N, C-alpha and C positions, 0 to 999 in steps of 0.2 A: 539478541533479544532473548533467545531461549536460555542462555547462560544467566542473564540478569534476573530471570524469573526464579532462580534459586535463592535470590536475595530480596526480591520485592514482589509483593502480591500483584496479580494481574491488573486489577482496576487502578491501583495506585501507580503501577507502571505506566499506564496510558495517561493518567493525569499529570504525573511528574515530567514525562517526556515533553509535553507541550508547555508546561509552566517553565521548565528549565530552558526550553528552546526559544521562548519569546524574546529574551534580550538579544539573542543572536540575529533573529530576523529584524529587530529594531536597528541593530548596527548595520545590517545590509542596507536598510532604507536610508539611514543617515549618511553612509558612505556614498551610495549611489545618487541620492537626490539632494544631499546637503540640507536635510530637514528631518523633522520627526514624522512618523507615519500619520497620514491623514485619512479621514473616512469619507468615502463617496457613497451617498445614500442610494444612488441608482444601481449600485452593485450589491445592495443588501441581500437580494434574493440568492445570488450565487455564493456570497460569503456565508450565509447561514446554511445553504444547501450543502456546500462542500464540507463545512465544519461538522455538520451532523452526519452526513452520509459517509464521507471518507475518513475524517479524523476521529470522530467518536464511534461511529458504527463499524466501519471496516476494521480500524485498528483495534477496537475493543474486542470484536469477535475473534480476530486473529490471535491476539494476546491471550484471550481466554482459552482458545482451542490448543494453543501451544503447550498447555499443561498435559495434554494427552497425545497430540499429534507430533510426530518427528518433524524437526525444523526443515529437513530436506524435502519431505512431502509437502509441507505447508508452502514452501517457497515456490514449488511448481504449481500447485492447485490455485494459488492466488492469481496466477497469470492466465486463468481461463477467461479473462475479460473479453477476448474477441468473440467467444461464444455468446456471452451475455449481451454484448453490444449489437450483434446481429439480431438476437431475439427482441431486444428493445426497439431497434429500428423497424423490424418487421411487424411487431404486434402493436406498438404504440404510435409509430410514425407512418405505418403503411408504406414503407420504402421497399423497393425492389432490391434484392441482393445480387450483385454481379458475380459471375463465376470466378473472377479474379479474387473476390473476397470470400466467396462461399467455400472453395476447396480448402484453403488454409484453416477456415473455421471448423470444417468437418474433421480435418486432421487433429485440430486442437481438442475437439470433443472426444475423438477416439482415444487420444492420449489421456484425457481426464478419466474416462471409463477404466482404462488399464491401471492407472494409478489408484483409483478407488478400489478396484478389485484386489490389487496387490497389497495396498495399505490396510485393507480390512483385516488382514491376517496378523498385522503387527500393531494395530491400534484400534480404538473404538470407532465405529462408523459414524456415530452422531457428531463428534467433533470435526470429522472430515467435511460434513455438510455445513458446519459453521464456517469453514474456510470458503466453501463455495458461495454461501450467503454473503460473506464479506466481499468476495469478488463481484457479486451482483451490486452491492452498495457502491463499490469502487467504480464499476462501469456506469452506474447511474450518475455518479459525481462527474465522471469524464464527459458524459453526454450533456450534463448541465453546463459545464464549462465550455464545451464546443459550440453550444447554441446561444451563448451569452455574448452580447456586444459590450465589451468593457468600457466603462466611462472613466474610471480612475486607473492608477498604476497597479499592476498585478502584485508587485511587492508589498504595497500597502494592504491590498486585500489579503495576502498571505498572513500578514501580522494580525489582522482582525480575525481571520479564521482560526489561528492558533489561540488567540485570546478567548474566543467563544468556546473552542474545544476544551481548553483548560478550565474555564468557568463551569462548564457542564460536567466535565469528568471528575472534578474534585468532589462535589456533592455525591455523585454516584459511588465513588470510592469509599466515602464515609458511610454511605448507606449500606453498601454491600460487604465491606470488609472492616469497618470501624476505623479508628484513628491510626495514623502512621506511627510505627514504632521506630524512631530514629536511633534509639540507643542500641538496637541490635545490628546496626549497619557495620559491616566490616570494610576494610580498605578496598578489598576486591569488589565488594558490592557497590561501593561509592564510585569506583572507577568505571564499572560496567554501566552504571546509571548515567554518568557523565557522557560516556560514549554513545549510549542509546539516545540520550536527550539532545544536548547542545551539539554534539559532533554529527551523529548519523541523521538526526531529525532536523535540527536547526540549520547546520551547515549544509547538509545534503539537500534539503528543500530550497535553501537560498541559492545554492549553486545551480540547481536544476532550473529555477526560474530565470536566473541570469543567462544560462546557456540557451534556454528555450527562446530567448529573445533574439538570438544570433544565428541559430541553426534551423534548417527546414524540419518540419514535423517528421518527414520520412526518415531523416537521419537520427533524430531523437528516438523514434520508435525502434530503429535498428540497434542503437546503443543500449536501449533499455532491456534488450534480450540478454545482456550480460548479467543483469541482476539475478534472475532465477538460476542461471548457470553457476554463478559464484555462490549463491545461497545453497544450492543443492550439493555441490562438491565440497564446500567447506563444512557443511553440517555432517556429511558422511565421514569426512576425514577427521575433523576436530571433535565432534560430539559422538561419533560412533553410532549414528542413527541406523536402525535396522533397514536393510535393503533386501529385495529379492528380484528375480529376473523380470517379473511383470512390472514392478515399480520402475526399474531402470529403463525398460522398453517404453513404458508410458511416458516417463519424464523426457526421454529422448524424442518421442513423437511430439510432445507439447512444445519442446524447445525448437524443433525443426519447423513446426507450424508457426511459431512466433517469428522466426527468421523469414520464412516464406511470406507471411503476411506483411512484414516490414519491407521486404524487397518488392513485393507487389505494389505497395503504396508508393514506394520510391519511383518505380518505373511508370506509374500512372500519373505522378505529379508533373 
């Protein structure tokens, strides 16, 4: 995504990735259900909530911040969701936090602080907090999904979430950045846009939903820890993102906290 921003402006990047991914999700529904996507009115609250919080809000903030924040740092900070989820549960739902959940969360918060202190030397502090705000939006979306009793098929809901996100993101892109200049597109830019849109977003979310219906949540959480690892390592190696000892230690602490939390969830399941 960081490389694609050299070819596409941030808000158009968000809009196009959902618009181009919509046919992929439709194909997933047709293949799996032997029909076109259908709309379940009783799922409207979570469809709109996820589309606004995660797809428009979280992804928009991350894409915007990537203009200043190294991709390796962003890939780590966006996974501070355990911290936000504990705060949401404690403040808004008055839930008690068990030690099994509290200790990995404190380790995650420690890693976040180390990354912020280290990254402040190689990037602006403001965009780093955009990533943290994006993580809060993502956590709120997770909580909304977790507390919702689905009436329709999740794959159908994903199609409508992408449609809503695209419909909202396109006017925002026009308002913030003007019209899209397709004549300036290079072959490399088009290839990166196809990868970020239909492949990474459409195919990625489609497979995630399909796998999520067959594997326990604890295993999915454990597998998801590979995402920040891959993002951090590939950004450092391929993009030459600036690193220092504090960032590396903080990133390692965050990753260990994610694995710790996933293993704790698995053992308590």
